[in-house]
Structures are given as structure tokens and as C-alpha cells.
C-alpha positions, 0 to 999 in steps of 0.5 A: 395742648398740655397747658390747656389740659393742665388748666382744666385739671388743676390742682391735679396735672394730666401726669397725675391722671396718667399715673392713676391709669398706669404707673408706667405712663409717668413722664416725671418718674421712671417706674417699672412693674414686676412681671416675673419672679424666678428662683435661681438658688436658695438665696438668689432670685431673678426679677423681670421688670417691665420698665416705663416708656422713658426707659432708654435701654441698657448695654450688657454689663451695666447696672440699674438703681432700684427704688422700693418703699419699705415701711414708708421709707424709700430705699435705693440700691444698685443691681447689675442687669442680667438680661441681654441688650434689646429686651423689652423687659429688664432683669435683675438677679438679687442675692438675699443677704442676712442683713440686707433690708432691700435685698430681702424685701425684693426676694421675700416680699415682692410679688408680681405686679409690684411697682418699683422706681428705676433710674436709667442704666449706667456703668462702663463694665461693658463690651467694646464695639466691635466685640473682640474675637477672643474673650475670657470671663472670670467670675465668682459668686454673684459676679456672674450677673453682669457677665451673664448679661454679656453672654446672653447678648453675645449668643453663640460667640465662637471663642469665649471662655468662662471660668466661674467659681462658687462654694457649692454646686447648689450656689451656682447662679444660672447653673444649668445655663452656664453648664450647658454653654460650650467653653464654660468651666464651673468650679466649686471651691469651698476655701475662697469661693474663687478661682486660683489664678495660677490655674489659668495657664492650664484652664485657658492657656492663651489667656494672655491673648484674650480680652478679660472681664473679671467680676466677683469678690474684692479678693478676686479682683485684687488678685486679677489686677496683680496677676495681669499687671505682672504680664508684659511689664504691666501692659497686661492690664490693658486687656483686663476689665474689672467690675467692683460692686463691693464698697471700699473697706472703711477706716475705723474710729470717728466720732459720728455726729448730727448732720442736717440734711436740708431742714432735717437733723439726723444722728449719724453713727461713727461707722455709717455713711451719710447716705445710709444714715439719711436713707434710714431716716427717710431722706431722699438722696441721690446715689449710684454705685454706692462705692465712691466711683460714679459721683452721682451721690454728691451734695454740697456741704453748707458748713461743718466738716465730714470724714472720708470713710476710706482714709479717715481724713477729716475735710470740708469747706462750705460749698465742697461737694461731698460723696455721701456714700463714702463719707461719714460724720465727725461732729455737726454738719449741714448738707444742702439737699434741694 
């Protein structure tokens, strides 16, 4: 039937007509329509998005890639989902960063009715099944976003302790909802914007017996890893789950260079990743976490060498798979972009 329709509608496909009627009906590209916008703080805004029919749902704590077109260039970014599992719509909560091209676009320039591109939800910062009887959530700043998805999914869980930090009361995302939740402590710490883990024994005396979920700035995650590792000869880490949504620190130095993405030459600055440079030049590239974890950004290297932005190591042989989000240029190179 579909082939017959395609023959009748050539050179357009039935898919093209469906997309004209409703972009969410597309069967080749997952899209979503913004159906609600709510300001959370001076910098944070929640977007409610109705996903297309191909959306397969998400687990609490996962993230989604959002694609938006800005000045004719499509940019992809990854955001944690803040809504509960099973909702018809999905929600992302975006902090508008001063130099954040996409975050500022989503917060300042996106209106109800706007169409965005989506990818399926991903990520393993999720609750196990069955849910543990005793939970501890430690968050700071926007790290509350995936944990809020968990809390909204859990509902009235009988034994969950939430410790959340923010620089000021006005900067607490979901502040009213958090403060109204039993077992939640909201702290305002101007020095680091995060909890001093030495206070755990006072704030949550049985923290060692709880499954812990920690999300926030890299400093908090590093401190939590060290703190839990010091317990039970290192086996305390078995109860710790962290979500790192900040990119790794980049090494200094490097020369940059001209990289050919398929048939397009792009000048890559020494400190830029191949992914950033390609996207800024309008090249459509696969990506995911943008932190070197998920391996969704890999593309084959045809020739030349590249530089690992984390270590400064120069490497590469024809056919190697390159993680573009954590790799920079070091002279000319060519990538196989299909």
C-alpha cells in the first residue's frame, strides 16, 4: 500500500505530505512540539514537549538530545528529563548560560508551538527495579533535574532523603515543590553551592545504609566518590550512583588544524572539539552525552591524526573511530561523514 502511494506522489513521498499536515507524524525523524513553557528561576525554564508517535518513553533520570535550528544551522544539545515516567509529554528544564547558544535560544526565543528535533531517551542514571527501600539524593544546582524526575516518579516513597544545595533561595529550581516534600533539606551555600559531605552524619545518620544518587557540579561528584570510597574498604561505592553532566577538563596546548568533514573543510581552533567545530560550521554530526561516555559521537578517521582533549595525546590511524566530542585537531585530518 505504501509503495503504491509513493508511486502516485512521486517526487514527494507520503511521508512528506504527513509532515506537512502535522510534523509530529513524521516516521523518519523524531520531532516534538513545545506545548508549555514555565519559568522556574531567573535563569531556568521548563519546556513541556509533546513528542511524535515514534517516541518510546523514558526512565526517570535519563536524558534526551534536543535539536534546534539557529540561523540556518542545526544544533544538538543534551538535557536531563525532569518529568515522571509514563507522561504523555516530556519536560526538560534548561538553565540559560551566558555563553550558551542553544540554552539561551530555548529559554529566550522558543515559543509554544515551536517544533524541535528529538532523539530517544538514553542514560543509565536510573533507579533499579525493584526500588530500594531507603534512598538518599544529594544534588546541587541544576543537578536536581534528573533527580526530580525520579522523585516525581516515586511519588510518596516512604523513605527518601533529599539534600539539595543552591547559592541562594531564589536559585533553587523546583524550590516550592522540593520544600513541600517530606524528608527534603534545601540548603543555601554561597561558597561552593554544594553540601559539605562531612555533614552527612548529622543530616542523614544512616546514609551508609541507603542507595545514594548524586548529581551536580564536578566538585560535588568527586567529593562524593572520595567520601563513599572511604567507607567499608571501598565497597561503599557499591551504593553510590553519580551523573556527570559536565564535560571533562581539557588539556592545554595543541595546534588546531583544518579538518575535512566528508567533503567540507572546517578550521578547528586548538581548544575546540571536532564536534563543536563541525556543528558551528553547519555539519550534521552524531552526538550524545558530549562528555566522552556514551560513544554515540564516533565517526571513522580517513587519514591524519587527532588530539585527545582530555590528555593531549595525539593519535590516529586510517579507520580508527574518533569520539568527536572529546577530540580536537592537530593538523590536517579527514573524517568519514556519511
